[in-house]
N, C-alpha and C positions, 0 to 999 in steps of 0.2 A: 504494500500499499504505499509506503515510504518512497519506493522507487516510482511508482505511478505519479504520485502527488508531485514529486520532483521535475518528471519529465513533463507535466502538465504545467508547471510553473516556468519550465524553461522555454516551452513552446511559446506560452504568452510573453515572455521576454523577448525572445526573437520577433514575434509578431508587432509588439509595441516598438521595439528597436527599428525594426523595418520601415514601420509606419514615420516614425520621428526623422530617421535619415533619409527618407524619400521626401518627406517635408523640407528637410534641409536643402537637399539638392535643389528642389524647384525653386526655392527663395533666393538659391545662389544662383541659378542660370537664369532666371527669367530676365532680370535687368539686362545680362549681358546680351541675350537674345532680343531683347527689346530696341538695346542700343544698333546692334546689327541691322534690325528692320528699319529703324529709323534713318539710318544712314543711306538706305536704299530708296527712301520715299519721297514722295513729292511735298511740298511746303504747305499745300493747304491741307493735306492729311495729318500731319504732324500738328499744325496750330489748332486742328479741330480735335485733337487728341484720339483721332481713329487709329492709330499705329500701335498693335500689341506685339504679336510675335511674329507676323507676315507683313511684309511690305505693301503698302499701297500706292499705286501710281509709279510703280518700279521705274527710276532712272539713275544715272550714273552723272549727273551734272556735277556736283560737288567734287566728287572724285576726279573727274576729268579736269575741272579748274586746278585742282591741287597738283596732281601729277603731270601735267602738261606744262608746269612751270620748273624751267631748270634750276633756279633757286631752291627749290623742293629738294632735287637731288643733291644739290652741293650741301644743303644743311642736313640732310639724311645722311650723308657720308662723313660729316662733321660729326654726328651723333655716334656713329659707328666708332671712328677713331677715337672720340674721346673717351666712350663706354670702355673700348678693348684697353687703352693705354691706362687710365684712371683705375680699373680694376686689377690690372697686372701689377701696377706699383701697389696699389693698396693691400693686395694679398701679399706681397713679398714683405712688406712693412709689418702686416699684422702678424703672419706666420713667424716671422723672426723675433718679435717682440713677444708673442706668445709662448714662444718656445722658450725662450730667458726667463720669463716670470713663472713658467713652470717648474722651474728648478728651485726646490723649496732650500737647497745648500748656498744658493747664491747670496753673497754678501750685498746689502743695501737692495734686497728684493723687496721688501715692504714699502721702500720709499718710492721705488719705480711703480710699484702697483697703485699706490696713492698718487702719484703724478698723473697718470692715466684717469683714475676714478674722478680727481679735482677737475680735469678739464671737461669730464662728463656733467658735472653738476654746474659749474662756474664756466663763463667765457668772458672775453674782453667785450663783447658786443659787436653790431654790426659795423660801424664807424671805426673803431680802431682797425678792426679786420681788413676793411675797405683801405684805410690809409697804409697799413702794412704791405699789401698786396701792391698797390699803386706804387709805393714807395720803391719795391722791388724791382719793379718794372715788368711785371708779369701780366698787365693788362693787354688785351687784346693779344693773347696767346693762349695755347693750349694749358700752359702750366697754372693759368688762374683758375682753369677747371678742376683739373685732376689733384693738384697739390694740397689746398686747404682742407679737402675733407678726404685725406689720403688714409686716416686710419678711424675706423668707427669703434669707441671703447666696448659698445655691447659686443661687437664680432670680436674684439680682442679678448673680453672675458669667457666668451664662449669657447673661443679656441684655447686658451688657456685651460680652462677646465677639462679639456679634451685630452690635452697633452699630459695633465696629470693623472690621467685614469689608465695612461697606457703603461704596460709592465715595465718596470727599471732594470729587471734582469737582461731584457733585450739589448738596452743600451750598454750596461755593463759589460755584456759579452763581446757585444762589437768593438766596444773600446780596448777590451783585452785583446781582441784581434787586430789592433792597430789602426781603426779608424779614427779619422779625427772628429771633432764636433760638427763640422758641417757634412763630413761623411755620413754620420749617425742621423743628420738631420735629413739629407737627402735620400740615403738607402735605407734606412729604417724607420725613421717616423713618418715622413711624407706617403711612402706606399701603405703603411696602415692608416692613414688620416684622410683616405679618398671622400668618405661621407662628409665628414666637417669642411673639407676644403670645398668640395661640391655647392655645398651649402651656403658657404661664405661668398664664393663667387656668383652665386645666384643673388644674395642679398646685395653686394656690393653692385653687381650689373644692373640690377632693377633700379637700385637707387641713382645711380649716375645717368641712365638712360631717361628715368622720368625728371630728372633735375632740370630747371629752367631758371630760377631765382640767381643763380651763383653766374650764369652766362648772361644774364638780365643786368647784372651789375658791373660784369668786369668786360664784355664785349659790347663794342660799339660799330664794328664793321659787319655788315649784312654776310658777307661771304663766309666769316666765322660762327656765325649762329649755328646753334644745334636746331633739331626738327621741332623741338618744343617751342621755340622761341618763334620760328617761322609759323606755327600754325597758331600760336597765341595772337600774333599779329594779324593773321587772316582772319581770326574769329572778330577781333577788335575792329579790323578794317570794314567787314561784312556787317557786322552790329551798327557801326557809327553811319556808315552809308544808307541803311535801311532808316535808322532814325532821323537822319538829315531829309530823307524824302527822295535821295538820290538814286533808285534803285533801278536795276534792270531785272530781267527774269532770273538771270544767272546770278546776281548778287542776292536776290531774294531767296532763292534756294539756298545758297552758301548760308546765309543769316540763319535759315530755318534749322538745317541739320549739319553745320559745319561742326558742333561739337560732337555729334556722333562720328562722323567721318574721323575726325582728330583722335578719338579714342580707339577707334579701328586700327587708323595706321601706326599709332604708336604701340599697341598693345601687341600685335602680331609678331613682331620678333621675340618679343619675350615668351608668346605663347608655343612658338616654334621650338626654342630652346628648352623650356620647362620639362618636357617628356624625357628628355635626356638625362636630366639631373634629378627627376622626382624622386626615383629610387634609393638617392642618397640623402634627399632632403630631410625626411622625417626621422632618418635614424641619426642623422648629423646634428639636428637640434636637440633631439632627447638626449642623446649622450653627452652633450656639451652642458645640457640644462641641468642635469640631475647630479653632477659631480661638483664637488667643492663648493 
């Protein structure tokens, strides 16, 4: 009887769990599908609130406006370069710093940890940061984008916790075999850290890909803008033209669904990359989060 009661309770749990998870999936997917539908719909249907999951008055006007502009592809290429370079620099600095902090025998380790944590809690502010970047001559260059945010303290602490959980015996054995500190890091530690590395790469890449405010502050030449600035200016231009009454059919269409098109164009590369790192993502976050 106890076995039957348990099996019935388990079946009830499975059913309730399935219903809840199905609801979560629907709630999560609906906004994204709605954005896709809006990006392919005509202006009058969007304004009337008649677009839900299926495009109404299917057209590609706004997509054509955006992708036919050579500056869009220039700025898109800039975003790719900024993201790749910034992520590579951030991963090198974060990995090295986290590996050092994971060594409990290191003298001054506590000071180094608190230096990192202090910058997470307190900062000099926007104006001092701008003055510093400008005085270093980094404005209107890639370095103004990739250097100020090269290390995320949250990512640093997650990697530190992960490295602390690795067996010390492996490193000791490698040291006995003659490997240097860098050799141990490269040949022993990093191959065992694929999960957390993939997770951090995803965190950094998404952050740099979506960033626009840093470029807005430090870049003034249109040829250097990332695609997020280009699309922001397109939204502002279309909205301003519509408010002023100087609208053509194409500008009206752009003003109605440009936000949806913007989301689609900027999110597609991340969606394409995510499946390749998804299997590392959960394990990397959980392992780094439950340690230390």
